[in-house]
C-alpha positions in Angstrom: 0.3 -4.9 -48.3 0.6 -7.9 -46.1 4.2 -6.7 -44.9 2.6 -3.5 -43.8 0.1 -5.1 -41.8 2.4 -7.0 -40.3 4.2 -4.1 -39.2 1.1 -2.3 -37.8 0.4 -5.4 -35.9 3.8 -5.5 -34.2 3.4 -1.7 -33.4 0.1 -2.4 -31.6 1.4 -5.2 -29.7 4.3 -3.3 -28.6 2.3 -0.2 -27.6 0.1 -3.2 -25.3 3.0 -4.5 -23.9 4.0 -0.9 -22.7 0.6 -0.2 -21.5 0.0 -3.5 -19.6 3.7 -3.5 -18.0 3.0 0.1 -17.0 0.1 -1.0 -14.9 1.8 -4.2 -13.7 5.0 -2.5 -12.6 2.8 0.2 -10.8 1.0 -2.4 -8.9 3.5 -5.1 -8.2 6.5 -3.2 -8.4 9.7 -4.4 -10.6 10.5 -7.6 -9.1 7.0 -8.6 -8.4 6.3 -8.3 -12.3 7.4 -11.0 -14.6 7.4 -11.3 -18.5 5.1 -14.3 -18.1 2.6 -12.2 -16.1 3.1 -9.5 -18.9 2.4 -11.8 -21.5 -0.6 -13.3 -20.0 -2.2 -9.9 -19.8 -1.5 -8.9 -23.0 -3.0 -12.1 -24.0 0.1 -13.4 -26.1 2.9 -16.2 -25.4 5.8 -15.3 -23.3 8.1 -16.2 -26.2 6.3 -13.4 -28.3 7.3 -10.9 -25.7 10.8 -11.4 -27.2 10.1 -10.3 -30.6 9.7 -7.0 -29.3 12.0 -6.5 -26.0 15.0 -8.6 -25.1 14.2 -8.7 -21.2 12.2 -7.4 -18.6 14.7 -4.7 -17.8 14.5 -3.3 -21.4 10.5 -3.1 -21.1 11.0 -1.1 -17.8 13.4 1.1 -19.3 11.1 1.8 -21.9 8.1 2.5 -19.7 10.4 4.5 -17.5 11.4 6.8 -20.7 7.7 7.7 -21.3 7.4 8.6 -17.3 10.7 10.7 -17.2 10.2 12.3 -20.7 9.9 16.1 -21.0 6.6 17.6 -20.7 7.0 19.3 -24.1 7.2 17.5 -27.2 7.9 20.4 -29.5 10.6 20.9 -32.1 13.5 23.1 -31.4 11.9 25.8 -33.8 8.5 25.9 -31.9 10.2 26.0 -28.5 12.0 29.1 -29.8 8.7 30.6 -31.2 7.1 29.7 -27.7 9.9 31.3 -26.0 9.2 34.7 -27.5 6.0 34.7 -25.1 8.0 34.9 -22.0 6.1 34.2 -18.9 3.4 32.5 -21.0 6.1 29.9 -22.2 6.9 29.1 -18.7 3.2 28.6 -17.6 2.5 26.5 -20.5 5.7 24.2 -19.6 4.5 24.1 -16.0 0.8 23.5 -16.7 2.1 20.1 -18.4 4.4 19.4 -15.8 1.6 20.0 -13.3 -0.7 17.4 -15.3 2.1 14.8 -15.3 2.4 15.3 -11.8 -1.6 15.0 -10.6 -1.8 12.2 -13.2 -2.8 9.0 -11.1 -1.4 6.7 -13.8 2.0 8.1 -13.5 1.7 8.3 -9.6 2.7 4.8 -8.5 5.4 4.4 -11.8 7.0 7.9 -10.7 7.4 6.4 -7.0 8.5 3.1 -8.1 11.2 4.9 -10.3 12.6 6.9 -7.5 13.2 3.7 -5.6 14.8 1.6 -8.7 16.9 4.6 -9.3 19.2 3.7 -6.4 19.4 0.2 -7.8 19.6 0.3 -11.4 22.5 1.9 -13.1 20.7 1.7 -16.6 17.7 3.7 -15.3 20.0 6.3 -13.7 21.5 6.8 -16.8 18.2 7.1 -18.7 16.9 9.5 -16.2 20.1 11.8 -16.6 19.5 11.6 -20.5 15.9 11.4 -20.7 14.7 13.7 -17.8 17.8 15.9 -16.7 19.5 16.6 -20.0 16.7 17.1 -22.5 14.7 19.3 -19.9 17.6 21.6 -19.2 18.6 21.9 -23.1 15.0 22.7 -23.6 14.5 25.5 -20.9 18.0 26.9 -21.4 17.2 27.4 -24.9 14.4 29.1 -24.4 15.8 31.5 -21.5 18.6 32.3 -24.2 16.0 33.3 -26.6 14.4 35.4 -24.1 17.6 37.3 -23.2 18.2 37.7 -26.7 14.8 39.3 -27.1 15.4 41.6 -23.7 12.6 40.0 -22.1 14.8 38.6 -19.0 17.9 39.7 -17.5 21.5 38.5 -19.1 22.6 35.6 -17.2 23.8 31.8 -17.5 20.8 30.4 -19.1 21.5 27.0 -18.0 22.0 27.8 -14.3 18.4 29.6 -14.5 17.0 26.4 -16.4 18.5 24.3 -13.1 16.8 26.9 -11.0 13.4 26.8 -12.5 13.1 23.0 -13.2 14.5 22.1 -9.5 11.6 23.7 -7.7 9.1 21.9 -9.9 10.5 18.3 -9.4 10.7 19.1 -5.8 7.1 19.7 -5.9 6.5 16.7 -8.0 8.4 14.7 -5.2 6.4 16.4 -2.4 3.0 15.3 -4.0 4.4 12.0 -4.4 5.4 11.4 -0.7 2.2 13.0 0.5 -0.1 10.8 -1.3 2.3 7.8 -0.2 0.8 8.3 3.2 -2.3 9.0 2.0 -2.1 12.8 2.9 -4.0 15.8 1.1 -2.1 17.6 -1.8 -4.6 20.4 -1.7 -2.1 22.9 -0.5 0.3 22.0 -3.1 -2.4 22.6 -6.1 -1.4 26.2 -6.6 2.3 26.0 -5.8 3.2 25.5 -9.5 1.4 28.7 -10.7 3.3 30.3 -7.7 6.5 29.4 -8.7 6.0 30.7 -12.2 5.0 34.1 -10.8 7.8 34.2 -8.3 10.5 33.0 -10.9 9.1 35.3 -13.4 9.4 38.4 -11.2 13.2 37.6 -10.3 14.5 37.1 -14.0 12.2 39.7 -15.9 13.7 43.1 -17.2 
């Protein structure tokens, strides 16, 4: 039992480190956030951080992984089942993507990650694997199921996936840029839904 309690305690501390780190990175940036500052906010000794992470970059990459992750956390079987709903699948995927886009707790981190991508090779590699590859695999698999069930025209499912997600990512980037200069994003509020409508009309049978 004591061993189980220790595991739970370590897991809870690790989650708190990530939560605090996300807030600090968002507020002070990568360079302005130190391991000492993270430990102080968490309420533990600096040395205790290293029981969970080997350095600040590893913490940052873990935070980035959560920000860049796919909006869908379903299994392959669940994705295939949802894909049979055709347009409804795209609407569900897009709605979760939209929620991430307008989530203010993610906004500053997303902005920071866009900057750090140009300077951090590990972050670039993670972006490709955690955001690009996983989303393209998920979407292309869903489009393939739709083709097999004569919901959409036969084509290259991977190319369709690229076409679909690229607009979503661009809208997300637009929102970030507008908010950076304190401009309104109201005009973009319905762009996600309009994208789904337009895209579905172009691929459906």
